[in-house]
C-alpha positions in Angstrom: 42.1 -61.0 -10.3 38.4 -61.2 -10.9 38.7 -58.9 -13.9 41.5 -60.9 -15.4 39.5 -64.1 -14.9 36.5 -62.8 -16.7 38.7 -61.4 -19.5 40.2 -64.8 -19.9 36.8 -66.4 -20.1 35.7 -63.9 -22.7 38.7 -64.6 -24.8 38.1 -68.3 -24.5 34.5 -67.8 -25.7 35.6 -65.7 -28.7 38.1 -68.4 -29.6 35.5 -71.2 -29.4 33.0 -69.1 -31.4 35.6 -68.5 -34.0 36.5 -72.2 -33.9 32.8 -73.1 -34.6 32.7 -70.6 -37.5 35.6 -72.0 -39.3 34.7 -75.7 -38.5 32.7 -76.1 -41.7 35.5 -74.6 -43.8 38.0 -77.0 -42.2 36.1 -80.1 -43.1 37.8 -80.3 -46.4 41.1 -80.5 -44.6 40.1 -83.4 -42.3 42.1 -85.9 -44.2 45.2 -83.8 -43.9 44.8 -83.3 -40.2 44.3 -87.0 -39.5 47.0 -88.3 -41.7 49.3 -88.5 -38.7 46.5 -89.5 -36.3 44.6 -92.7 -35.5 41.0 -92.3 -36.8 38.6 -94.0 -34.4 35.1 -94.7 -35.8 32.1 -94.3 -33.5 28.5 -95.0 -34.4 25.5 -92.9 -33.3 22.0 -94.0 -33.9 19.1 -91.6 -33.2 16.3 -89.6 -34.8 17.5 -86.0 -35.5 14.0 -84.9 -36.3 12.9 -85.3 -32.7 13.7 -82.8 -29.9 16.1 -85.2 -28.0 17.7 -86.3 -31.3 18.3 -82.8 -32.5 19.8 -81.7 -29.2 22.1 -84.8 -29.1 23.4 -84.3 -32.6 24.3 -80.7 -31.9 25.9 -81.5 -28.6 28.0 -84.4 -29.9 29.2 -82.4 -33.0 30.2 -79.5 -30.7 31.9 -81.9 -28.2 34.1 -83.5 -30.9 35.3 -80.0 -32.1 35.7 -78.7 -28.5 37.6 -81.7 -27.2 40.3 -81.7 -30.0 40.5 -77.9 -29.8 41.4 -78.4 -26.1 43.7 -81.4 -26.8 45.4 -80.8 -30.1 48.3 -83.1 -29.2 46.2 -86.2 -28.9 47.2 -89.0 -31.4 43.6 -90.3 -31.9 40.6 -88.7 -33.5 37.0 -89.7 -33.1 35.0 -90.0 -36.3 31.3 -90.0 -35.3 29.0 -91.5 -37.9 25.5 -90.1 -37.3 22.9 -92.6 -38.5 19.2 -91.9 -38.6 16.8 -94.5 -37.3 13.1 -94.0 -36.6 12.0 -97.5 -35.6 13.2 -100.9 -34.6 13.9 -102.2 -38.1 15.9 -99.1 -39.2 17.8 -99.2 -35.9 18.8 -102.9 -36.4 19.9 -102.2 -40.0 21.9 -99.1 -39.0 23.7 -101.0 -36.2 24.7 -103.8 -38.6 25.8 -101.3 -41.2 28.0 -99.4 -38.7 29.7 -102.6 -37.5 30.3 -104.1 -41.0 31.0 -101.0 -43.1 32.8 -98.7 -40.6 33.9 -101.3 -38.1 33.0 -98.9 -35.3 34.6 -99.3 -31.8 31.4 -98.2 -30.0 27.8 -97.3 -30.7 26.0 -94.4 -29.0 22.2 -95.0 -28.8 19.6 -96.0 -29.6 17.0 -93.3 -29.1 14.2 -95.8 -29.9 13.5 -97.6 -26.6 12.1 -100.7 -28.3 15.4 -101.2 -30.1 17.5 -101.0 -27.0 17.3 -104.8 -26.1 18.3 -105.8 -29.7 21.2 -103.3 -29.8 22.5 -104.4 -26.3 22.4 -108.1 -27.4 24.3 -107.1 -30.6 26.9 -105.3 -28.6 27.4 -108.3 -26.4 27.9 -110.6 -29.4 30.4 -108.2 -31.1 31.9 -107.1 -27.8 31.4 -103.5 -28.8 30.4 -101.0 -26.1 26.8 -99.7 -26.4 26.6 -96.3 -24.8 23.2 -94.7 -24.1 22.4 -91.3 -22.6 18.7 -91.8 -23.5 16.3 -93.5 -21.0 16.2 -97.2 -21.4 14.4 -100.0 -19.6 15.8 -100.8 -16.1 15.6 -104.4 -17.2 18.7 -103.8 -19.3 21.1 -103.9 -16.4 24.7 -103.0 -17.0 25.7 -105.6 -14.5 24.0 -108.3 -16.6 25.2 -106.8 -19.9 28.9 -105.8 -19.4 29.1 -104.0 -22.8 26.1 -101.8 -22.0 26.9 -98.4 -20.5 24.1 -96.1 -19.3 25.2 -92.4 -19.0 22.0 -91.5 -17.2 21.2 -91.4 -13.5 20.1 -94.4 -11.6 16.3 -94.9 -11.6 16.5 -96.9 -8.3 17.7 -93.7 -6.6 15.1 -91.5 -8.3 12.2 -93.6 -6.9 13.7 -93.1 -3.4 13.5 -89.3 -3.9 9.9 -89.6 -5.1 9.0 -91.7 -2.0 10.7 -89.2 0.3 8.5 -86.4 -1.2 5.4 -88.4 -0.6 6.4 -89.2 3.0 7.3 -85.6 3.7 3.7 -84.5 2.9 2.1 -87.6 4.5 0.6 -88.8 1.2 -0.1 -92.5 1.7 -2.0 -93.2 -1.5 -1.1 -92.4 -5.1 -2.2 -93.0 -8.7 0.5 -93.9 -11.2 0.3 -92.8 -14.8 3.0 -94.0 -17.2 3.8 -94.6 -20.8 3.0 -98.1 -22.0 6.6 -99.0 -23.0 9.2 -101.4 -21.7 11.0 -98.4 -20.1 7.7 -97.2 -18.5 6.9 -100.6 -17.1 10.4 -101.2 -15.9 10.6 -97.9 -14.0 7.2 -98.4 -12.5 8.2 -101.8 -11.1 11.1 -100.0 -9.2 8.6 -97.4 -8.0 6.0 -99.9 -6.8 8.5 -101.8 -4.8 9.8 -98.6 -3.1 6.3 -97.3 -2.3 5.2 -100.6 -0.9 8.3 -100.7 1.3 7.2 -97.4 2.8 3.5 -98.3 3.2 2.3 -96.0 0.4 -0.7 -97.5 -1.3 -1.2 -97.5 -5.1 -4.9 -97.0 -5.6 -4.8 -97.1 -9.4 -2.3 -97.6 -12.3 -2.9 -96.1 -15.7 -1.0 -97.2 -18.8 -1.1 -94.7 -21.6 0.1 -95.9 -25.0 2.5 -93.5 -26.7 0.2 -93.6 -29.7 -3.0 -92.8 -27.7 -5.4 -90.3 -29.1 -6.5 -87.3 -27.0 -10.0 -88.7 -26.5 -8.5 -91.8 -25.0 -6.4 -89.9 -22.6 -9.4 -87.7 -21.7 -11.5 -90.8 -21.0 -8.9 -92.1 -18.6 -8.7 -88.7 -16.8 -12.5 -88.6 -16.4 -12.3 -92.0 -14.6 -9.4 -90.7 -12.4 -11.3 -87.6 -11.5 -14.0 -89.6 -9.7 -11.5 -91.3 -7.4 -10.7 -90.0 -3.9 -7.0 -90.1 -4.4 -5.6 -86.7 -5.5 -1.8 -87.5 -5.8 -0.7 -88.5 -9.3 2.8 -89.6 -10.3 3.5 -89.2 -14.0 6.2 -91.1 -15.8 6.1 -90.3 -19.6 8.3 -89.0 -22.4 8.2 -85.2 -23.0 5.8 -85.3 -26.0 3.2 -87.6 -24.3 3.5 -85.6 -21.0 2.9 -82.3 -22.8 -0.3 -83.7 -24.3 -1.4 -85.2 -21.0 -1.1 -81.9 -19.0 -2.9 -79.9 -21.7 -5.9 -82.3 -21.2 -5.5 -82.3 -17.4 -5.8 -78.5 -17.4 -8.9 -78.7 -19.6 -10.5 -81.2 -17.3 -10.1 -78.9 -14.3 -7.7 -81.3 -12.6 -5.0 -78.7 -12.2 -7.1 -77.0 -9.5 -6.7 -76.7 -5.8 -6.5 -80.0 -4.0 -4.7 -81.9 -6.8 -1.0 -82.9 -6.6 1.0 -83.9 -9.7 4.5 -85.2 -9.5 6.5 -85.9 -12.7 9.7 -88.0 -12.9 13.0 -87.0 -14.4 11.7 -88.4 -17.7 9.7 -85.2 -18.1 11.2 -82.7 -15.6 14.7 -83.0 -17.1 13.3 -81.2 -20.2 11.2 -78.5 -18.7 13.4 -75.8 -20.2 12.7 -77.0 -23.7 8.9 -77.3 -23.5 6.5 -74.9 -25.2 5.3 -72.0 -23.0 1.7 -73.2 -23.4 2.6 -76.6 -22.0 4.5 -75.0 -19.1 1.4 -72.9 -18.3 -0.7 -76.0 -18.1 1.8 -77.6 -15.7 2.0 -74.7 -13.3 2.1 -76.1 -9.7 3.5 -79.5 -10.6 6.3 -81.0 -8.6 9.2 -82.6 -10.4 12.2 -84.8 -9.5 15.0 -84.1 -11.9 18.8 -84.7 -12.2 20.9 -82.1 -10.4 22.9 -79.9 -12.7 25.7 -78.0 -10.8 25.9 -74.4 -11.9 29.3 -73.3 -13.4 30.7 -70.5 -15.5 31.7 -73.1 -18.1 28.1 -74.2 -18.4 27.0 -70.6 -19.1 29.6 -70.1 -21.8 28.7 -73.5 -23.4 25.0 -72.6 -23.5 25.7 -69.5 -25.6 28.0 -71.5 -28.0 25.4 -74.3 -28.2 22.7 -71.9 -29.3 25.1 -70.5 -31.9 25.7 -74.0 -33.2 22.0 -74.7 -33.2 21.3 -71.7 -35.5 24.1 -72.8 -37.9 23.2 -76.5 -38.0 19.4 -76.4 -37.7 18.2 -72.9 -38.5 14.6 -74.0 -38.9 14.4 -76.3 -35.8 11.8 -75.7 -33.1 14.4 -76.5 -30.5 15.5 -73.4 -28.5 17.3 -74.8 -25.4 19.6 -77.7 -24.4 18.4 -80.2 -21.8 20.5 -82.4 -19.5 20.5 -85.3 -22.0 22.3 -83.0 -24.4 24.9 -82.3 -21.7 25.2 -86.1 -21.1 25.8 -86.5 -24.9 28.5 -83.9 -24.8 30.2 -85.5 -21.8 29.9 -89.0 -23.5 32.0 -87.8 -26.4 34.6 -86.4 -24.0 34.7 -89.8 -22.1 35.1 -91.7 -25.4 37.8 -89.4 -26.6 39.8 -89.8 -23.4 39.4 -93.6 -23.4 40.4 -94.3 -27.0 43.5 -92.1 -26.6 44.8 -94.5 -24.0 44.2 -97.8 -25.7 44.1 -97.6 -29.5 47.1 -97.8 -31.8 47.2 -97.5 -35.6 48.5 -101.1 -36.0 45.4 -102.8 -34.5 42.4 -103.2 -36.7 39.0 -102.4 -35.2 37.1 -105.6 -36.0 38.4 -109.1 -36.5 36.0 -111.6 -38.0 36.7 -115.1 -36.6 34.4 -116.8 -39.1 34.9 -117.4 -42.7 32.7 -114.9 -44.5 32.0 -117.4 -47.2 30.5 -119.7 -44.6 28.0 -117.1 -43.4 24.8 -116.5 -45.2 23.6 -113.6 -43.0 25.0 -110.2 -42.0 24.7 -111.1 -38.3 26.9 -114.1 -38.7 29.7 -112.2 -40.4 30.0 -109.4 -37.9 32.9 -110.8 -36.0 34.2 -109.8 -32.6 36.1 -106.6 -31.7 39.6 -107.0 -30.3 39.6 -103.5 -28.8 36.0 -103.5 -27.6 36.7 -105.1 -24.1 39.7 -102.9 -23.5 37.8 -99.8 -24.6 34.8 -100.8 -22.5 36.9 -101.1 -19.3 38.6 -97.8 -20.0 35.3 -96.0 -20.4 34.1 -97.4 -17.2 37.2 -96.2 -15.4 37.2 -92.7 -16.9 36.5 -89.9 -14.5 36.4 -86.1 -15.1 34.4 -83.0 -14.3 32.0 -82.5 -17.2 29.3 -80.0 -18.0 26.7 -82.2 -16.4 28.8 -82.6 -13.2 31.2 -85.3 -12.2 31.4 -88.0 -14.8 31.8 -91.2 -12.8 30.3 -94.5 -13.8 29.3 -97.0 -11.0 28.2 -100.5 -12.1 27.9 -99.4 -15.7 25.8 -96.3 -15.1 26.3 -92.7 -14.1 26.5 -92.1 -10.4 23.5 -90.0 -9.2 23.9 -88.9 -5.6 21.7 -85.8 -5.9 18.3 -85.0 -7.3 16.5 -81.6 -7.4 12.9 -81.1 -6.3 11.5 -78.5 -8.6 8.2 -76.6 -8.6 6.9 -75.9 -12.1 6.7 -72.1 -12.0 8.2 -71.0 -15.4 10.8 -73.6 -16.4 11.1 -74.9 -12.8 12.0 -73.4 -9.5 14.2 -75.6 -7.2 12.5 -76.0 -3.8 14.9 -78.6 -2.4 17.3 -81.4 -2.9 17.4 -85.1 -2.2 20.6 -87.0 -1.4 21.0 -90.6 -0.3 22.8 -89.4 2.8 20.6 -86.5 4.0 17.2 -87.2 2.3 15.2 -84.0 1.6 16.8 -80.7 2.4 16.3 -77.1 1.2 20.0 -76.7 0.2 22.8 -79.2 -0.4 24.7 -77.9 2.6 21.7 -77.9 4.9 21.5 -80.2 7.9 17.8 -79.8 8.4 16.0 -82.8 6.9 12.5 -82.9 5.4 12.5 -79.2 4.8 11.5 -77.7 1.4 11.1 -74.1 0.3 7.7 -72.6 -0.3 5.7 -74.4 -3.0 3.0 -73.0 -5.2 0.5 -75.9 -5.7 -2.1 -76.2 -8.5 -4.8 -73.6 -8.2 -2.1 -71.0 -7.0 -2.5 -72.5 -3.5 0.3 -72.2 -0.9 -1.3 -74.9 1.4 -0.1 -78.4 0.8 -2.9 -80.6 -0.5 -4.2 -83.4 1.7 -3.7 -85.9 -1.1 -7.2 -87.0 -1.3 -10.8 -85.8 -1.7 -14.2 -87.3 -1.2 -16.4 -86.7 -4.3 -19.1 -88.7 -2.5 -19.2 -90.7 0.7 -21.4 -93.8 0.4 -22.6 -94.6 4.0 -24.3 -97.8 5.0 -26.6 -97.9 8.1 -28.2 -100.7 10.0 -32.0 -101.1 9.9 -33.2 -101.0 13.5 -36.7 -102.1 14.5 -35.8 -101.4 18.2 -34.1 -98.6 20.0 -34.9 -95.8 17.6 -33.2 -93.4 20.0 -29.9 -94.5 18.5 -30.9 -94.7 14.8 -34.1 -94.5 12.9 -34.7 -94.8 9.2 -38.0 -93.4 8.1 -39.4 -93.4 4.6 -40.7 -90.0 3.5 -43.3 -90.7 0.8 -43.7 -87.0 -0.1 -40.0 -86.4 -0.7 -39.5 -90.0 -1.9 -36.4 -90.6 0.2 -35.3 -92.0 3.5 -35.0 -89.7 6.5 -32.2 -90.6 8.9 -32.3 -89.5 12.6 -31.1 -90.6 16.0 -28.2 -90.0 18.4 -25.7 -91.8 16.1 -26.6 -89.6 13.1 -26.3 -86.4 15.1 -22.9 -87.4 16.3 -21.8 -88.2 12.8 -23.1 -84.9 11.4 -21.4 -83.0 14.2 -18.1 -84.7 13.5 -18.6 -84.2 9.7 -18.8 -80.4 10.2 -15.5 -80.3 12.0 -13.8 -82.5 9.3 -15.1 -80.4 6.5 -13.9 -77.2 8.2 -10.5 -78.7 8.9 -9.9 -80.1 5.4 -11.5 -77.1 3.6 -13.7 -79.4 1.5 -17.3 -80.3 1.3 -18.1 -84.0 1.8 -21.4 -85.2 0.6 -22.5 -88.4 2.4 -25.1 -90.6 0.8 -26.9 -92.8 3.3 -28.2 -96.3 2.3 -29.9 -98.7 4.7 -28.6 -102.3 4.7 -32.0 -103.9 4.0 -33.5 -106.7 2.1 -36.6 -106.7 -0.2 -38.9 -106.7 2.8 -37.3 -103.6 4.3 -35.6 -105.6 7.1 -32.0 -105.9 8.1 -30.2 -107.9 5.3 -27.9 -109.6 7.8 -26.0 -109.1 11.0 -23.9 -106.1 11.9 -20.8 -108.1 10.9 -22.3 -108.7 7.5 -23.0 -104.9 7.2 -19.4 -104.1 8.0 -18.1 -106.5 5.4 -19.9 -104.5 2.7 -17.1 -101.9 3.2 -14.6 -104.6 2.3 -16.4 -105.4 -1.0 -16.5 -101.6 -1.7 -20.3 -101.4 -1.5 -20.0 -98.8 1.2 -17.3 -96.3 2.1 -18.3 -96.2 5.7 -20.9 -97.5 8.1 -22.6 -95.2 10.6 -24.8 -96.4 13.4 -24.6 -98.0 16.8 -21.6 -100.1 15.8 -19.7 -101.7 18.6 -15.9 -101.7 18.3 -14.9 -105.3 18.5 -11.4 -106.7 17.9 -12.6 -109.4 15.5 -14.1 -106.7 13.2 -10.8 -104.9 12.8 -9.7 -107.6 10.4 -11.7 -106.1 7.6 -12.6 -102.5 8.7 -11.0 -99.7 10.8 -12.9 -97.8 13.5 -12.8 -94.3 14.6 -12.3 -93.5 18.3 -15.5 -94.3 20.2 -18.1 -91.7 20.6 -19.5 -93.5 23.7 -18.1 -95.8 26.2 -19.7 -99.2 26.6 -19.7 -102.6 28.1 -21.8 -105.7 28.3 -23.7 -106.7 31.5 -26.7 -108.7 32.5 -30.3 -107.5 32.7 -32.6 -109.5 35.0 -36.0 -109.2 36.8 -35.9 -108.4 40.5 -37.4 -110.2 43.5 -40.1 -108.3 45.4 -41.2 -110.6 48.3 -38.8 -109.6 51.1 -41.4 -107.4 52.9 -43.8 -110.4 53.2 -41.3 -112.5 55.1 -42.3 -112.9 58.8 -38.6 -113.6 59.7 -37.4 -110.5 58.0 -36.4 -108.9 61.3 -33.6 -111.4 61.5 -32.2 -110.4 58.1 -30.3 -107.2 59.2 -27.7 -109.4 61.0 -26.1 -112.6 59.9 -26.1 -115.6 62.2 -22.5 -115.1 63.3 -23.3 -111.5 64.4 -26.4 -112.7 66.3 -24.2 -115.3 68.0 -21.5 -112.8 68.8 -23.9 -110.3 70.3 -25.4 -113.1 72.5 -21.9 -114.2 73.7 -21.0 -110.6 74.4 -24.1 -110.2 76.6 -23.2 -113.3 78.7 -19.6 -112.1 78.9 -20.5 -108.6 80.1 -23.0 -110.0 82.7 -20.4 -112.5 84.0 -17.7 -109.8 84.3 -20.1 -107.5 86.2 -21.3 -110.4 88.4 -17.7 -111.2 89.2 -16.9 -107.6 90.2 -20.1 -107.2 92.2 -19.7 -110.5 94.1 -18.1 -108.8 97.2 -20.7 -106.0 97.4 -24.2 -105.9 98.9 -25.7 -105.6 95.4 -29.2 -107.0 95.8 -29.5 -107.4 92.0 -27.1 -110.3 92.1 -28.3 -111.8 95.4 -30.6 -114.7 95.9 -30.7 -118.3 94.7 -28.4 -119.6 92.1 -31.3 -119.9 89.7 -32.1 -116.2 90.2 -28.5 -115.2 89.7 -28.2 -117.2 86.5 -31.3 -115.5 85.2 -29.8 -112.2 86.1 -26.7 -113.0 84.1 -28.8 -113.6 81.0 -31.1 -110.7 81.5 -28.7 -108.1 82.9 -27.5 -106.5 79.5 -31.1 -106.0 78.3 -32.2 -105.0 81.8 -29.7 -102.2 81.8 -31.0 -100.8 78.5 -34.6 -101.0 79.4 -34.4 -99.6 83.0 -31.5 -97.2 82.9 -32.7 -95.1 85.8 -32.1 -97.9 88.4 -28.8 -98.4 90.2 -27.9 -101.8 88.9 -24.2 -101.8 90.0 -22.3 -100.4 93.0 -18.6 -100.4 92.2 -17.0 -97.9 89.9 -15.3 -100.5 87.7 -18.7 -102.2 87.2 -20.2 -98.8 86.2 -17.4 -98.4 83.7 -18.0 -101.8 82.1 -21.8 -101.0 82.0 -21.1 -97.7 80.1 -18.9 -99.6 77.6 -21.7 -102.1 77.1 -24.3 -99.4 76.6 -22.1 -97.7 74.0 -21.7 -101.1 72.2 -25.5 -101.7 72.4 -26.3 -98.2 71.1 -24.1 -98.8 68.0 -25.5 -102.2 67.4 -29.1 -101.0 67.6 -28.5 -98.1 65.2 -26.9 -100.4 62.7 -29.7 -102.9 63.0 -32.3 -100.2 62.5 -30.5 -98.8 59.4 -30.0 -102.3 57.9 -33.6 -103.2 58.4 -34.8 -100.0 56.8 -32.6 -100.8 53.8 -34.0 -104.3 53.5 -37.5 -103.1 53.6 -36.9 -100.6 50.7 -33.9 -101.0 48.5 -33.2 -104.6 49.0 -36.5 -105.5 47.5 -34.8 -105.1 44.1 -32.6 -108.2 44.6 -31.9 -109.8 41.2 -33.3 -113.2 40.4 -30.0 -114.3 38.9 -26.5 -113.2 39.3 -24.6 -116.5 39.1 -23.5 -117.4 35.5 -23.0 -121.0 36.5 -26.6 -121.3 37.4 -27.7 -119.6 34.2 -25.6 -122.0 32.1 -27.7 -125.0 33.0 -29.9 -126.3 30.3 -33.1 -125.1 31.9 -32.3 -121.4 31.4 -32.3 -119.2 28.3 -30.6 -115.9 27.8 -31.4 -113.1 25.3 -29.4 -110.6 23.2 -30.1 -108.0 20.6 -30.6 -109.5 17.2 -27.6 -108.9 14.9 -25.4 -107.8 17.7 -21.9 -109.2 18.4 -23.2 -110.2 21.9 -24.6 -113.4 20.4 -21.2 -114.7 19.6 -19.9 -113.2 22.8 -22.2 -115.4 24.8 -21.1 -118.6 23.1 -17.4 -117.9 22.6 -16.6 -115.9 25.8 -19.2 -116.9 28.4 -19.5 -120.5 27.2 -23.3 -120.6 26.8 -24.7 -123.2 24.5 -26.0 -121.7 21.2 -29.3 -123.4 22.0 -29.7 -121.3 25.1 -29.5 -117.9 23.3 -32.5 -116.1 22.0 -32.3 -113.1 19.6 -34.6 -110.2 20.6 -35.4 -107.0 18.6 -36.8 -104.2 20.7 -37.7 -103.1 24.2 -41.1 -104.7 24.0 -39.6 -108.1 23.3 -37.1 -107.5 26.1 -39.8 -106.9 28.7 -42.0 -109.8 27.4 -39.2 -112.3 27.4 -38.0 -111.4 30.9 -41.6 -111.4 32.2 -42.2 -114.9 30.9 -39.0 -116.4 32.1 -37.3 -119.5 30.7 -40.1 -121.9 31.8 -42.7 -120.0 29.8 -40.8 -119.5 26.5 -39.0 -116.4 27.6 -35.5 -115.8 29.0 -34.0 -115.7 32.5 -31.6 -112.8 31.6 -30.6 -110.6 28.8 -27.0 -109.7 28.0 -26.8 -106.3 26.5 -24.5 -103.3 26.1 -24.9 -100.6 28.8 -26.4 -97.8 26.6 -29.3 -100.0 25.6 -29.8 -101.2 29.2 -30.0 -97.6 30.3 -32.7 -96.9 27.8 -34.6 -100.0 28.9 -34.3 -99.2 32.7 -35.4 -95.6 32.1 -38.9 -97.2 31.4 -38.8 -100.3 33.6 -36.4 -99.6 36.4 -38.9 -100.7 39.1 -39.1 -104.3 37.8 -35.6 -105.0 36.3 -32.1 -104.4 37.3 -28.5 -105.2 36.3 -26.5 -108.0 37.9 -23.1 -109.6 37.6 -19.9 -108.1 36.3 -19.5 -105.6 33.4 -17.5 -107.0 30.5 -15.7 -104.0 29.0 -15.8 -103.2 25.3 -14.3 -100.3 23.3 -17.6 -98.6 22.8 -19.6 -97.4 19.8 -17.8 -95.9 16.8 -18.0 -95.4 13.0 -16.4 -97.8 10.6 -14.4 -97.0 7.4 -12.2 -98.9 5.0 -8.9 -99.9 6.5 -6.9 -97.5 4.2 -9.4 -94.6 4.4 -7.7 -91.2 5.1 -10.9 -90.1 6.8 -10.4 -92.2 9.9 -7.9 -90.0 11.7 -9.8 -86.9 10.8 -13.1 -88.3 12.1 -11.4 -89.6 15.3 -10.1 -86.2 16.1 -13.5 -84.6 15.3 -15.2 -87.1 17.7 -12.8 -86.1 20.5 -13.8 -82.4 19.9 -17.5 -83.2 19.9 -17.2 -85.2 23.2 -15.2 -82.4 24.8 -18.0 -80.0 24.0 -20.1 -81.1 27.0 -22.9 -78.6 26.3 -23.4 -80.0 22.9 -23.2 -83.6 24.0 -25.8 -83.0 26.8 -28.1 -81.4 24.3 -28.0 -84.3 21.9 -28.4 -86.9 24.7 -31.4 -85.1 26.2 -32.9 -84.8 22.7 -33.2 -88.6 22.4 -32.9 -90.0 25.9 -34.0 -87.3 28.3 -30.8 -87.9 30.4 -27.2 -88.8 30.0 -27.7 -92.3 28.9 -24.5 -92.3 26.9 -22.3 -91.4 29.8 -19.7 -94.0 30.7 -20.9 -94.6 34.2 -23.5 -97.2 35.2 -25.2 -97.4 38.6 -23.7 -100.3 40.6 -25.5 -103.4 39.8 -27.3 -105.2 42.6 -25.7 -108.4 43.8 -27.4 -111.5 45.0 -25.0 -111.6 47.9 -26.6 -110.8 51.3 -26.6 -107.2 52.4 -26.9 -108.3 56.1 -24.3 -107.1 58.6 -21.7 -109.6 59.7 -19.7 -110.0 62.9 -16.6 -109.0 60.9 -18.1 -105.6 60.3 -18.0 -104.9 64.1 -14.8 -106.8 64.8 -12.9 -103.7 65.9 -15.7 -102.6 68.2 -15.9 -106.0 69.9 -12.1 -106.0 70.4 -12.2 -102.6 72.0 -15.1 -103.5 74.3 -13.4 -106.8 75.3 -10.0 -105.2 76.1 -11.7 -102.4 78.1 -13.8 -104.9 80.0 -10.8 -107.2 80.9 -8.8 -104.2 82.0 -11.6 -103.1 84.3 -11.8 -106.6 85.7 -8.1 -106.7 86.4 -8.1 -103.3 88.2 -11.1 -104.3 90.2 -9.6 -107.6 91.4 -6.3 -106.1 92.2 -7.9 -103.5 94.5 -9.8 -106.2 96.3 -6.6 -108.2 97.0 -4.8 -105.2 98.4 -7.6 -103.9 100.7 -10.1 -106.5 101.6 -13.5 -105.3 102.3 -14.7 -105.9 105.9 -18.1 -107.3 106.3 -18.1 -106.8 110.1 -19.1 -103.4 111.6 
């Protein structure tokens, strides 16, 4: 069966080739053939000297011959009037001439994009279908102009395919380059809306006039090469795109790291481009219309080339593109439609006006009777053409499938896009966002990141204090600034990791944010806003991550934990207090111990009352004194026999156990008071500090100043900006009464640096107000943020390296997230509650002993008589 099928196809090919050979000889017999047929006039306006025009002319001529060779019994015959037009004026003249002289039923064209709006309006006026298989502005909507039919794929779907490619490779920033025409601007408006909907930023848009000289294009490319975005979307006609990529290649912008994506405007004609142009485009990605493979298409290609040699033997055209196939299918659709609606009795054009009353050609055109019927019939025509299924939806060709091609040769298909599945390797694949291997510019097989950093302009604060974090020093010999400090080392360490991961060298250029006097030109917030005005690409230093700053910059993950707490002087006079021996216990514990002593003595006196215990004998005054002194007496003179009964001895042991614990606790508490507790803070109560007689300090330029006013409700008159450790010490030493401050609110890393030098005189107090820590700031849309955040995590996980950097500047782990517990102003004395459980146990044991003792007495009274 396969042999018979191929034999049939070969015979069909020979027949068609023979048909083409005798077509010219048969032209003299056209009148005889059409004597019994209805001749239907169709106009075609294009420029046959251009590549697309030449392809269209050959395809349409071949289509007319092929259609009636396959349908010899049709009663209608198309007569296509090919009219040359190279500009708007000649297009308008040609359209009027076709309508008046030939009374055409439909017009195919125009090829000149600028003439499309005029021709569409003319078609609406005359009610003649205007059919275009050339690209036209999306502003010319078939839904708005019912007599306009676009036999091309829908651009609104093409932009979705482009957006899907960008999202697949996580490219979130692009540069758009497009031809400065109505069609170029119309398509770009579709593309911009789609990209914005998917959070893809357009960093730059370049309009290239179709008449631009090479030096003008080169100048624009030079500007684009300095940008960090490396993804370019090109929407241009074939001729302009060919010139562009030749210059791109010369500029070195087709090297590794660059990404170029061309729309169907260019990629649909890859097979007709010159080999030198294809070489300059190697590695480009393209989105083009899907062309289903078929045996008929292969046969047609051979016949088309034969027709090309006979019609245009000297033409530079060598291959047919998809617009040529759309031209071929357009003739088939027209021929099918006119066969169903036209009859020889109906004239083509009826002029409703009196020609004598019209002074212009436009006024005498009239309105077509058959135009609306033909228009509807074309819209409802469906068949399988060489370009695929011919099916018009809302006046334009349905386009459910696009090919993703990699420009290697004339284009290698690496995937498909459909509205149902998105990106897939094959049309029947169920795996989404999966493309075949792509060869990128520079013969790279690694997908580009989509951006590059030609230079990274980094701003830094100018710090007069805390040089351990950042120091900017002028080197007169080298005539440049030298940057050092813990923040710079962290940044450089992260930068090494980022460069290794991205495979690119980033050259940071540091600039201090200073005024003419070499001092800080503003606050840290002012410095960060310089990123927003594009003075700096990033800010590196001891930058605190604060929520309010994220409105205009984006931070990396913190390279150190942080928080804000209070730094205050300590009290040092406890050891000189003559009543300090009372401080280990609070008054309630002293009272509880006294009550316990009386209680124990009373219990023992009660149990010993029936015995001959001389310790409790004597006058009532002596017995009362013994009750008060007995607990202490037992501890001081343990060798004496103070009690007689066993129950009394048990209670006495319980008391001695309690007394031993109390004495040990008292001794430990007193030792602590005489040593550690001398660092008691002078202030820990914010309410007391907020009074008008106290002032508080903060680091100049820091966010802490606003934090004190907005969060802690201090008056702005109470805050004092300070610069360095020396000013911190001087201000705290003076105090508020002498022009200093009562406390300083500062971030923990700075406090640790201060306490490293002055821990004996100052301490922290009060709660810790958590912040997100110190980080680096970038522009909100910078692609470096995620890479630096990941690198900072890796640096922090390398504990050996972190310890080495910390010890280099601080001598200890100052940047570690923990802080020694701040000393509270609350008393460290022991309370009765601390021994509540002990007193309960002693009380229960004592009462049980009393109960047992008294019960024994009642059962067996002691005889006092011998």
